[in-house]
FIDO-5875 format. One record per residue: residue in one letter; x, y, z of N, C-alpha, C in turn. Coordinates in steps of 0.1 Angstrom, whole numbers, padded with zeros to 4 digits, always signed. Example, Ala and Ser with C-alpha at 12.3 -4.5 7.8 and 13.67 -1.06 7.14 Angstrom:
2
A+0132-0057+0078+0123-0045+0078+0132-0033+0078S+0128-0022+0071+0137-0011+0071+0129+0000+0079
//
This chain:
333
X+0657+0412-1573+0640+0411-1572+0637+0422-1564X+0644+0427-1549+0637+0435-1541+0641+0451-1550X+0651+0454-1555+0652+0464-1563+0638+0464-1573X+0636+0456-1580+0622+0458-1591+0610+0459-1583X+0609+0455-1573+0598+0452-1565+0597+0472-1560X+0607+0476-1551+0605+0487-1548+0604+0494-1562X+0606+0496-1572+0607+0504-1580+0592+0502-1587X+0584+0491-1588+0576+0492-1594+0566+0498-1583X+0569+0494-1569+0558+0502-1559+0557+0518-1562X+0567+0521-1562+0573+0537-1566+0561+0543-1578X+0567+0535-1587+0554+0540-1602+0546+0536-1599X+0538+0528-1590+0522+0528-1587+0520+0542-1577X+0530+0543-1567+0526+0556-1561+0527+0571-1569X+0535+0571-1579+0533+0581-1585+0526+0582-1597X+0526+0575-1606+0515+0571-1618+0503+0567-1613X+0503+0561-1606+0488+0559-1599+0481+0551-1611X+0472+0552-1617+0461+0544-1626+0466+0547-1643X+0478+0555-1641+0485+0558-1656+0495+0547-1658X+0499+0537-1651+0508+0530-1652+0499+0514-1652X+0505+0505-1653+0496+0491-1657+0511+0481-1653X+0506+0469-1642+0518+0460-1639+0513+0449-1640X+0519+0441-1649+0515+0425-1652+0525+0418-1642X+0516+0409-1634+0530+0399-1626+0525+0386-1631X+0535+0373-1631+0533+0366-1631+0526+0360-1618X+0517+0350-1620+0506+0346-1611+0509+0336-1600X+0523+0327-1604+0531+0320-1591+0539+0327-1584X+0548+0336-1592+0560+0340-1588+0556+0353-1580X+0544+0363-1586+0547+0376-1583+0554+0381-1590X+0567+0379-1599+0573+0387-1605+0567+0398-1616X+0573+0412-1616+0564+0421-1626+0569+0415-1638X+0563+0415-1650+0567+0405-1661+0565+0418-1673X+0554+0430-1669+0553+0440-1678+0549+0452-1672X+0555+0462-1674+0552+0475-1669+0547+0484-1682X+0537+0490-1681+0536+0497-1692+0526+0515-1691X+0530+0517-1696+0525+0533-1693+0526+0542-1706X+0512+0550-1709+0517+0558-1719+0521+0574-1716X+0528+0578-1724+0540+0588-1723+0537+0603-1731X+0532+0612-1724+0527+0625-1733+0539+0635-1729X+0543+0643-1739+0551+0653-1738+0548+0664-1728X+0557+0671-1721+0553+0682-1709+0547+0695-1716X+0536+0697-1713+0531+0712-1718+0521+0719-1707X+0530+0718-1692+0524+0725-1686+0512+0726-1680X+0504+0717-1680+0492+0710-1681+0482+0714-1688X+0483+0721-1697+0473+0722-1710+0474+0709-1723X+0464+0702-1716+0460+0688-1721+0459+0686-1738X+0455+0701-1741+0449+0700-1754+0461+0705-1763X+0473+0708-1758+0485+0711-1766+0494+0700-1765X+0489+0686-1761+0496+0676-1762+0492+0668-1778X+0504+0669-1784+0497+0666-1801+0502+0652-1802X+0513+0647-1795+0521+0634-1793+0520+0629-1784X+0520+0609-1784+0520+0601-1773+0524+0587-1777X+0528+0580-1767+0535+0568-1772+0535+0559-1759X+0528+0546-1763+0525+0534-1749+0541+0531-1746X+0546+0530-1740+0561+0525-1735+0554+0511-1724X+0566+0501-1732+0562+0487-1726+0575+0481-1722X+0581+0477-1709+0593+0474-1704+0589+0463-1695X+0600+0453-1701+0594+0437-1697+0607+0432-1689X+0609+0436-1675+0621+0431-1669+0628+0415-1669X+0638+0413-1672+0641+0403-1667+0648+0394-1653X+0646+0383-1655+0655+0374-1645+0666+0381-1639X+0672+0384-1630+0683+0391-1627+0685+0406-1628X+0671+0415-1631+0670+0426-1632+0673+0431-1618X+0685+0443-1614+0688+0452-1629+0700+0448-1634X+0708+0435-1629+0719+0432-1636+0720+0430-1652X+0704+0425-1655+0701+0420-1667+0695+0434-1674X+0693+0438-1684+0690+0449-1690+0675+0443-1695X+0665+0452-1691+0648+0447-1695+0650+0450-1712X+0638+0444-1714+0634+0448-1733+0622+0458-1729X+0621+0464-1742+0610+0471-1741+0606+0473-1755X+0597+0481-1754+0587+0480-1766+0579+0498-1769X+0581+0501-1779+0570+0512-1784+0558+0513-1787X+0551+0513-1781+0536+0508-1792+0528+0521-1794X+0519+0521-1804+0509+0527-1803+0516+0543-1806X+0523+0548-1814+0529+0560-1817+0520+0565-1824X+0515+0581-1815+0507+0590-1823+0513+0604-1827X+0512+0606-1838+0518+0620-1843+0533+0617-1842X+0538+0609-1845+0557+0607-1843+0557+0599-1860X+0568+0605-1862+0575+0596-1878+0588+0585-1870X+0588+0581-1884+0598+0568-1880+0610+0574-1875X+0615+0584-1881+0628+0587-1874+0627+0592-1859X+0617+0603-1855+0614+0601-1844+0614+0590-1834X+0607+0580-1839+0609+0567-1828+0621+0560-1830X+0628+0559-1839+0644+0556-1841+0649+0562-1832X+0647+0579-1830+0659+0585-1820+0658+0576-1809X+0643+0578-1804+0638+0574-1788+0642+0561-1782X+0643+0552-1795+0649+0536-1793+0663+0537-1792X+0671+0546-1798+0685+0547-1797+0689+0549-1781X+0682+0562-1778+0686+0569-1766+0683+0558-1756X+0671+0553-1755+0667+0542-1742+0679+0529-1744X+0685+0525-1757+0695+0517-1755+0705+0520-1751X+0709+0533-1754+0722+0537-1742+0721+0543-1733X+0709+0541-1726+0709+0544-1711+0708+0529-1708X+0706+0521-1711+0702+0505-1706+0717+0504-1705X+0725+0503-1718+0740+0499-1713+0749+0507-1703X+0741+0521-1697+0747+0533-1690+0745+0525-1674X+0733+0518-1675+0727+0522-1660+0726+0504-1657X+0735+0498-1659+0735+0481-1658+0739+0483-1640X+0727+0472-1635+0729+0475-1622+0723+0482-1613X+0716+0491-1620+0708+0501-1615+0691+0499-1621X+0683+0507-1610+0671+0506-1614+0667+0517-1631X+0661+0514-1638+0662+0525-1649+0646+0523-1658X+0635+0519-1653+0625+0523-1655+0620+0538-1654X+0622+0543-1644+0619+0558-1643+0627+0565-1655X+0639+0561-1653+0654+0569-1664+0641+0570-1678X+0641+0555-1682+0634+0554-1695+0622+0561-1698X+0611+0564-1689+0600+0570-1690+0606+0587-1692X+0615+0589-1683+0613+0601-1687+0623+0608-1698X+0629+0599-1707+0639+0598-1721+0625+0605-1731X+0615+0589-1733+0606+0593-1741+0601+0604-1735X+0595+0608-1725+0589+0621-1725+0595+0633-1729X+0607+0636-1723+0616+0644-1734+0617+0647-1748X+0615+0635-1753+0617+0638-1768+0603+0638-1774X+0592+0634-1768+0580+0638-1769+0582+0655-1767X+0586+0662-1760+0581+0673-1759+0590+0680-1769X+0600+0676-1772+0608+0684-1784+0600+0683-1796X+0591+0671-1800+0588+0669-1812+0573+0666-1811X+0569+0681-1802+0555+0680-1799+0548+0687-1811X+0543+0685-1823+0544+0685-1838+0540+0674-1844X+0524+0674-1849+0520+0659-1856+0528+0658-1869X+0536+0647-1872+0545+0647-1882+0535+0635-1892X+0538+0641-1906+0532+0628-1917+0523+0637-1924X+0511+0632-1927+0499+0640-1937+0489+0639-1931X+0481+0651-1938+0468+0649-1933+0462+0640-1943X+0454+0630-1937+0448+0623-1948+0435+0626-1957X+0433+0639-1958+0422+0647-1964+0431+0652-1978X+0440+0659-1974+0448+0670-1984+0461+0662-1987X+0464+0653-1976+0474+0646-1984+0488+0655-1983X+0485+0663-1978+0499+0677-1975+0502+0676-1958X+0513+0676-1960+0518+0680-1944+0514+0688-1937X+0520+0687-1923+0518+0700-1910+0532+0710-1913X+0529+0723-1914+0533+0736-1915+0534+0739-1905X+0545+0752-1900+0545+0760-1889+0535+0767-1895X+0527+0773-1892+0515+0782-1891+0499+0778-1892X+0502+0764-1895+0492+0755-1900+0482+0750-1890X+0470+0753-1887+0458+0750-1877+0455+0737-1880X+0454+0728-1870+0450+0715-1872+0442+0709-1859X+0437+0698-1859+0428+0693-1850+0436+0681-1846X+0434+0675-1833+0440+0666-1828+0423+0657-1822X+0421+0645-1830+0412+0638-1828+0411+0632-1814X+0401+0625-1807+0400+0616-1794+0409+0607-1793X+0412+0602-1810+0420+0589-1810+0433+0593-1815X+0437+0604-1814+0449+0611-1817+0456+0612-1831X+0445+0616-1843+0449+0615-1854+0446+0626-1854X+0456+0633-1865+0457+0647-1866+0453+0651-1882X+0447+0662-1883+0441+0667-1894+0441+0685-1895X+0442+0689-1909+0441+0703-1907+0426+0708-1905X+0426+0717-1893+0411+0721-1887+0406+0726-1904X+0410+0729-1914+0405+0736-1927+0399+0722-1931X+0408+0711-1935+0405+0700-1943+0393+0692-1931X+0394+0692-1918+0384+0687-1910+0369+0687-1915X+0368+0706-1916+0354+0708-1913+0349+0706-1929X+0356+0705-1940+0351+0701-1951+0352+0685-1954X+0353+0676-1945+0354+0666-1943+0342+0659-1936X+0341+0670-1924+0323+0667-1913+0312+0668-1928X+0314+0681-1934+0306+0686-1942+0302+0677-1951X+0313+0674-1960+0307+0664-1968+0300+0647-1963X+0304+0646-1954+0298+0632-1949+0284+0634-1942X+0285+0645-1936+0269+0649-1933+0258+0650-1947X+0269+0659-1955+0257+0656-1969+0253+0643-1973X+0262+0634-1974+0262+0620-1977+0255+0612-1973X+0254+0618-1955+0245+0607-1952+0229+0612-1952X+0226+0627-1954+0215+0630-1959+0211+0627-1971X+0215+0626-1983+0212+0623-1996+0206+0605-1993X+0216+0599-1986+0210+0585-1985+0202+0581-1975X+0197+0589-1966+0186+0591-1956+0178+0593-1961X+0173+0605-1974+0161+0606-1982+0160+0596-1988X+0167+0587-1994+0165+0577-2007+0155+0570-1998X+0156+0562-1984+0152+0554-1977+0136+0555-1979X+0130+0540-1978+0116+0542-1975+0112+0547-1960X+0098+0553-1958+0094+0559-1944+0096+0549-1935X+0093+0532-1940+0099+0526-1923+0111+0524-1922X+0118+0522-1929+0132+0522-1928+0142+0534-1921X+0136+0547-1924+0138+0557-1920+0139+0562-1903X+0126+0553-1897+0125+0554-1886+0136+0542-1876X+0140+0533-1883+0152+0526-1877+0166+0531-1882X+0166+0539-1888+0183+0542-1893+0187+0549-1879X+0199+0547-1878+0205+0553-1871+0209+0572-1869X+0210+0577-1861+0209+0593-1865+0229+0592-1871X+0228+0606-1877+0243+0606-1883+0250+0613-1869X+0264+0603-1872+0276+0604-1861+0291+0606-1873X+0294+0617-1865+0306+0622-1875+0320+0608-1869X+0326+0607-1880+0337+0595-1874+0352+0599-1879X+0362+0597-1874+0380+0600-1881+0378+0593-1894X+0383+0601-1901+0385+0595-1917+0400+0587-1916X+0408+0582-1906+0413+0575-1898+0412+0559-1901X+0402+0561-1886+0404+0547-1881+0388+0545-1878X+0379+0558-1882+0365+0553-1879+0360+0553-1867X+0366+0562-1857+0365+0565-1843+0354+0575-1846X+0344+0573-1835+0336+0581-1835+0340+0598-1830X+0337+0610-1834+0343+0620-1832+0331+0631-1830X+0337+0647-1827+0326+0653-1822+0320+0658-1843X+0311+0663-1841+0307+0673-1855+0304+0682-1853X+0313+0694-1844+0310+0705-1842+0317+0710-1854X+0310+0717-1866+0318+0720-1877+0320+0735-1875X+0314+0744-1873+0311+0762-1868+0326+0767-1863X+0336+0759-1852+0346+0763-1850+0358+0761-1858X+0357+0752-1868+0365+0748-1881+0361+0755-1891X+0351+0761-1897+0349+0767-1906+0358+0780-1911X+0358+0789-1898+0372+0800-1904+0381+0801-1900X+0387+0784-1901+0405+0778-1899+0410+0783-1914X+0424+0785-1916+0427+0791-1931+0430+0778-1935X+0433+0777-1950+0436+0765-1954+0456+0762-1954X+0457+0749-1954+0472+0748-1950+0478+0753-1959X+0495+0757-1955+0503+0765-1962+0506+0757-1972X+0509+0744-1975+0511+0738-1988+0501+0736-1999X+0489+0736-1993+0474+0738-2001+0476+0751-2009X+0482+0761-2001+0480+0775-2008+0487+0778-2020X+0501+0772-2016+0512+0775-2022+0514+0761-2036X+0507+0754-2033+0503+0743-2044+0504+0749-2060X+0512+0746-2071+0507+0748-2081+0494+0743-2088X+0489+0751-2097+0474+0747-2101+0477+0732-2113X+0470+0723-2112+0471+0710-2117+0473+0716-2134X+0482+0708-2141+0482+0708-2156+0481+0693-2158X+0481+0688-2168+0479+0676-2176+0493+0676-2187X+0501+0669-2181+0515+0662-2187+0511+0655-2193X+0526+0653-2202+0525+0640-2211+0525+0629-2203X+0532+0631-2188+0533+0618-2185+0519+0610-2179X+0511+0623-2174+0498+0616-2167+0494+0611-2181X+0491+0618-2191+0488+0610-2206+0489+0597-2209X+0503+0595-2206+0509+0582-2206+0502+0571-2196X+0503+0575-2184+0493+0571-2173+0484+0563-2177X+0476+0578-2184+0461+0571-2185+0459+0563-2200X+0468+0564-2206+0466+0555-2219+0471+0537-2215X+0479+0537-2203+0482+0525-2199+0472+0518-2188X+0465+0529-2181+0458+0526-2178+0439+0520-2183X+0441+0528-2192+0430+0520-2204+0430+0510-2209X+0444+0509-2217+0446+0493-2219+0445+0483-2206X+0448+0484-2196+0450+0476-2184+0433+0472-2184X+0427+0480-2185+0413+0483-2180+0405+0474-2189X+0411+0476-2201+0401+0468-2213+0409+0453-2215X+0419+0452-2212+0424+0439-2214+0417+0429-2202X+0414+0436-2191+0412+0430-2176+0394+0428-2180X+0388+0436-2188+0374+0432-2191+0372+0424-2203X+0382+0423-2210+0381+0410-2220+0384+0398-2212X+0393+0397-2207+0392+0381-2197+0385+0382-2184X+0371+0386-2183+0367+0384-2175+0370+0390-2160X+0381+0397-2156+0381+0403-2144+0374+0413-2138X+0368+0421-2150+0359+0436-2148+0345+0430-2150X+0334+0428-2141+0320+0428-2146+0311+0442-2150X+0303+0440-2161+0296+0450-2165+0285+0447-2158X+0281+0453-2148+0267+0448-2142+0258+0452-2151X+0254+0467-2158+0246+0465-2170+0243+0457-2177X+0257+0452-2183+0257+0442-2197+0253+0428-2192X+0255+0425-2176+0250+0412-2174+0241+0410-2167X+0230+0418-2167+0220+0420-2156+0213+0410-2161X+0206+0407-2175+0200+0397-2180+0204+0385-2185X+0216+0382-2181+0223+0370-2183+0222+0357-2175X+0219+0342-2179+0218+0336-2174+0229+0324-2169X+0230+0318-2161+0249+0310-2162+0244+0300-2168X+0252+0293-2178+0246+0276-2185+0260+0270-2178X+0257+0258-2176+0262+0245-2175+0262+0239-2191X+0277+0238-2196+0279+0227-2207+0282+0214-2202X+0275+0202-2212+0275+0191-2211+0282+0182-2219X+0294+0182-2222+0297+0173-2237+0292+0160-2234X+0280+0152-2230+0275+0144-2229+0267+0142-2241X+0267+0129-2250+0261+0129-2265+0245+0122-2259X+0236+0131-2263+0224+0127-2265+0219+0116-2276X+0207+0104-2275+0209+0095-2288+0206+0102-2297X+0206+0116-2300+0200+0119-2318+0214+0126-2319X+0226+0121-2310+0238+0130-2315+0241+0146-2314X+0232+0148-2305+0237+0164-2300+0238+0166-2290X+0245+0175-2282+0247+0176-2270+0238+0183-2264X+0242+0176-2247+0228+0179-2240+0228+0197-2235X+0238+0202-2238+0237+0221-2237+0233+0226-2246X+0227+0218-2259+0223+0225-2272+0205+0223-2271X+0201+0218-2262+0187+0215-2261+0184+0222-2245X+0174+0236-2251+0168+0246-2239+0160+0237-2227X+0160+0241-2215+0153+0234-2206+0137+0240-2207X+0136+0250-2212+0124+0254-2217+0114+0250-2230X+0125+0242-2240+0122+0234-2250+0116+0219-2248X+0102+0217-2254+0103+0202-2253+0114+0192-2259X+0112+0176-2257+0121+0172-2264+0120+0169-2279X+0126+0167-2286+0125+0163-2302+0116+0151-2301X+0107+0149-2313+0097+0143-2313+0103+0127-2316X+0116+0130-2324+0122+0118-2329+0126+0109-2316X+0128+0112-2308+0135+0107-2295+0128+0095-2291X+0135+0082-2288+0129+0073-2286+0121+0072-2274X+0111+0066-2273+0101+0065-2258+0106+0055-2252X+0112+0044-2256+0114+0032-2246+0130+0030-2249X+0134+0024-2234+0146+0022-2238+0152+0013-2251X+0163+0013-2257+0168+0006-2269+0177-0007-2260X+0179-0018-2268+0185-0032-2263+0200-0031-2271X+0210-0031-2263+0224-0036-2265+0230-0039-2259X+0240-0051-2266+0248-0057-2257+0244-0071-2253X+0238-0079-2262+0231-0094-2259+0217-0093-2252X+0206-0079-2254+0194-0080-2251+0193-0073-2234X+0201-0070-2231+0203-0060-2217+0194-0048-2222X+0189-0039-2213+0185-0027-2217+0198-0020-2212X+0200-0010-2223+0212+0001-2228+0205+0013-2214X+0216+0015-2204+0207+0026-2191+0222+0037-2195X+0216+0049-2194+0227+0056-2195+0237+0058-2181X+0250+0057-2179+0257+0058-2169+0258+0046-2165X+0256+0033-2168+0255+0019-2167+0263+0010-2176X+0277+0005-2173+0281-0003-2182+0274-0016-2185X+0280-0023-2197+0277-0038-2196+0284-0045-2186X+0296-0045-2181+0300-0052-2173+0292-0052-2158X+0288-0037-2154+0283-0037-2145+0268-0041-2140X+0264-0042-2155+0250-0048-2153+0252-0065-2153X+0262-0070-2162+0265-0084-2159+0269-0087-2146X+0277-0075-2139+0279-0084-2125+0263-0085-2118X+0260-0078-2119+0244-0074-2113+0233-0088-2112X+0234-0090-2127+0226-0098-2133+0232-0112-2127X+0249-0115-2122+0254-0127-2119+0254-0127-2105X+0251-0116-2098+0249-0116-2084+0237-0122-2080X+0224-0118-2090+0212-0120-2089+0206-0136-2092X+0216-0143-2100+0218-0157-2101+0220-0164-2092X+0236-0159-2085+0241-0165-2073+0229-0166-2062X+0221-0154-2056+0210-0159-2051+0202-0162-2048X+0196-0164-2065+0186-0175-2066+0189-0189-2066X+0201-0191-2073+0208-0206-2068+0209-0208-2053X+0216-0200-2045+0217-0205-2027+0204-0206-2024X+0195-0198-2029+0179-0202-2023+0176-0216-2024X+0177-0218-2041+0175-0230-2045+0184-0241-2039X+0191-0241-2039+0200-0249-2037+0200-0254-2018X+0196-0240-2009+0191-0243-1996+0181-0253-1995X+0170-0249-2003+0160-0259-2003+0160-0275-2004X+0169-0273-2015+0177-0289-2021+0182-0298-2010X+0189-0289-2004+0196-0296-1990+0189-0303-1980X+0178-0293-1982+0165-0299-1970+0162-0307-1974X+0161-0310-1987+0153-0322-1989+0160-0334-1992X+0173-0333-1996+0179-0345-1992+0193-0347-2003X+0201-0350-2004+0216-0349-2008+0216-0353-2022X+0225-0349-2030+0221-0349-2048+0219-0343-2052X+0208-0331-2046+0203-0326-2052+0207-0311-2057X+0214-0306-2053+0224-0296-2054+0226-0296-2069X+0225-0280-2076+0230-0275-2087+0237-0265-2086X+0248-0266-2099+0258-0255-2100+0254-0242-2100X+0260-0229-2099+0255-0216-2101+0255-0215-2117X+0242-0209-2118+0239-0208-2131+0235-0219-2139X+0232-0228-2131+0229-0242-2143+0214-0242-2139X+0204-0236-2135+0191-0235-2132+0186-0229-2147X+0173-0241-2147+0165-0236-2160+0162-0220-2157X+0163-0211-2170+0156-0202-2163+0139-0200-2167
//
């Protein structure tokens, strides 16, 4: 415990605001040590193209017990680079059991970042990778794009904004937010200065890429996609807005009307046919037939009414004297 507390104190003194320590509220044990690691570039912050956040979770019994660690929010690093860093850290933990090791883990991450201080992956605009000689730009959110591609992205987004702005009525233009350039990866606000990027050269892979040619493979793929589109449209999976603009949703009801027609056959805007009866017909022993009410339910209702009527009549008879009660249903109609 004392070794860990001394190490944490040293980390806070050296890294200051660049390290975050989360302690247990009851015991004060440091449960999480977090810091964002950058490559060593001699103080030129603009040349720090990669970074990663290191989290170290000391366990009870540290340093005799190995701490756990995580690499979070990697920027500009490929999966192979991250795997190499994790493997080097696991090897260091095996070698340094019984010793304070957090400083060593930070230095391992920093060394790997310095050796691979070139963004990996692809530019999200042109979908080509970064090669030696390419001019690229690092955004404030640590995403990388070719400077040539970023300039065209900013010009296109500003042009689209202006086109949509010109379509607005006057009262909405006053309420519209001003144009703000955003990162094409995470939509974070970025600088919209295009002039320094306009003179950038196209990426190497883009310059050397062959011209597009329509091959048989692409034709087969287009035919398959056309068949899929038609099949989905027939099944209702694709809505044609222009064709369905004037349609009205209707609900079919299979319940028969008295004249034998379906309820859905009569439009709600049309008057009812003249031959429909204006008074309810009598069915089943003279009870009025009502839609949705069965004969048994009508009999139960009528029988309950007789019960109530008989109860009131018998109650009056009991007050007037014995022997006057009548059974249910025996009273004269």
